[in-house]
C-alpha positions as a printed Julia matrix, in Angstrom:
152×3 Matrix{Float64}:
   0.44   15.19  -16.63
  -0.32   12.56  -14.03
   1.43    9.21  -13.77
  -0.3     6.15  -12.28
   1.9     3.26  -11.18
   1.14   -0.23   -9.97
   2.6    -1.16   -6.6
   5.55   -3.54   -6.45
   5.37   -6.83   -4.59
   8.84   -6.25   -3.17
   9.02   -3.82   -0.26
  11.79   -2.22    1.78
  10.25   -1.05    5.03
  13.49    0.09    6.65
  12.36    3.42    8.1
  15.72    5.16    7.87
  14.62    7.38    4.95
  12.88   10.28    6.66
  10.78   12.44    4.39
   9.99   15.91    5.69
   6.28   16.69    5.61
   4.95   13.18    5.09
   1.32   12.92    4.05
  -1.43   10.59    5.16
  -3.48    8.61    2.71
  -6.98   10.08    2.46
  -8.54    6.6     2.44
  -7.2     5.24    5.74
 -10.74    4.7     7.07
 -11.51    2.46    4.09
  -8.14    0.7     4.44
  -9.01    0.02    8.08
 -12.26   -1.65    6.93
 -10.26   -3.96    4.67
  -7.76   -4.71    7.43
 -10.59   -5.54    9.85
 -11.91   -8.05    7.32
  -8.47   -9.49    6.51
  -7.65   -9.98   10.2
 -10.42  -12.6    10.34
  -8.64  -14.86    7.84
  -6.38  -17.79    8.72
  -3.08  -18.4     6.96
  -4.62  -21.06    4.73
  -7.55  -18.79    3.87
  -5.17  -15.95    2.9
  -3.11  -18.44    0.88
  -6.23  -19.45   -1.05
  -7.59  -15.91   -1.41
  -4.33  -14.4    -2.63
  -3.01  -17.49   -4.44
   0.36  -17.31   -2.69
   2.66  -19.71   -0.85
   2.04  -20.53    2.79
   5.15  -18.51    3.71
   3.84  -15.37    1.97
   0.38  -15.98    3.43
   1.83  -16.21    6.93
   3.87  -13.03    6.41
   0.76  -11.15    5.34
  -1.45  -12.51    8.11
   1.17  -11.15   10.51
   1.23   -7.81    8.65
  -2.56   -7.53    8.76
  -2.63   -8.36   12.47
   0.08   -5.81   13.3
  -1.48   -3.02   11.18
  -2.72   -0.18   13.34
  -3.05    3.57   13.25
  -1.61    6.11   13.69
   1.24    5.83   11.21
   4.44    7.6    12.16
   7.88    7.86   10.58
   9.09    5.22   13.04
   6.46    2.59   12.19
   5.68    3.33    8.53
   7.43    4.55    5.4
   6.71    6.98    2.57
   5.22    4.97   -0.3
   7.67    6.08   -2.99
  10.55    4.74   -0.88
   8.81    1.56    0.29
   8.27   -0.15   -3.08
  11.29   -1.86   -4.65
  10.18   -3.24   -8.02
  11.86   -2.45  -11.34
   9.88    0.75  -11.93
  10.75    2.09   -8.49
  14.41    1.21   -8.92
  14.31    3.1   -12.23
  12.69    6.14  -10.62
  15.63    6.26   -8.17
  13.74    8.36   -5.63
  16.73    8.4    -3.29
  18.26   11.04   -5.6
  15.16   13.31   -5.51
  15.54   16.86   -4.29
  12.75   18.35   -2.16
  11.41   20.01   -5.32
  11.44   16.67   -7.17
   9.57   14.99   -4.33
   7.0    17.78   -4.19
   6.49   17.53   -7.96
   6.05   13.76   -7.65
   3.55   14.28   -4.83
   1.37   16.31   -7.2
   1.88   14.23  -10.37
   2.37   10.59   -9.34
  -0.05    8.09   -7.81
   0.33    4.43   -6.91
  -2.69    2.16   -7.27
  -3.15    0.03   -4.16
  -5.52   -2.75   -3.22
  -5.27   -1.78    0.45
  -4.86    2.0     0.35
  -6.77    2.81   -2.86
  -4.34    5.4    -4.16
  -1.03    6.28   -2.54
   0.83    9.52   -3.11
   4.65    9.41   -2.91
   4.86   10.93    0.59
   1.93    8.97    2.07
   3.04    6.88    5.0
   2.21    3.2     4.59
   2.77   -0.1     6.34
   3.96   -3.24    4.6
   1.2    -5.19    2.91
   0.32   -7.36   -0.04
  -3.15   -7.03   -1.47
  -3.54   -6.88   -5.21
  -6.47   -5.03   -6.77
  -7.55   -8.23   -8.52
  -8.12  -10.01   -5.19
 -11.65  -11.4    -4.94
 -12.29  -10.21   -1.38
 -16.03  -10.12   -0.68
 -17.03   -6.78    0.79
 -20.03   -4.52    1.28
 -19.79   -3.24   -2.31
 -19.26   -6.49   -4.18
 -16.96   -9.45   -4.73
 -13.63   -7.72   -5.24
 -11.44   -4.73   -4.54
 -12.38   -2.96   -7.77
 -15.97   -2.89   -6.44
 -14.79   -1.86   -2.98
 -12.83    1.11   -4.29
 -15.25    1.93   -7.11
 -15.27    5.63   -7.97
 -13.54    6.68   -4.74
 -10.11    6.47   -6.33
 -11.0     7.8    -9.75
């Protein structure tokens, strides 16, 4: 069994939850390509592209501009603990044992417009980029084209 979740828009990036043996997303090179493109956008362009308020656009322009590798436990957070939507609240990962977390690592994935697929222990930085975003790229006119078969 494998479970695929959508990311939540609400994030908690407080890095106090340390996960032993964090993992790195295998698509960080591709994520960096997207970040490089997104860093060229102004606040108003992000607002139009993402169809969000100017406040959310400004927040994400700042996130994109501050995004840099390498990720560490002091500047990033394990994906399963970063998302705070209803599904993630229901999962209640804070109660997971090491065995539970390892099981989740092998059987749970989070679809991500920026990272492609995140595993529970993958370190990530705060972002907002929905898969449905029509971001022109070398593979087409949206993130589904960008990610294509890489994440399947």
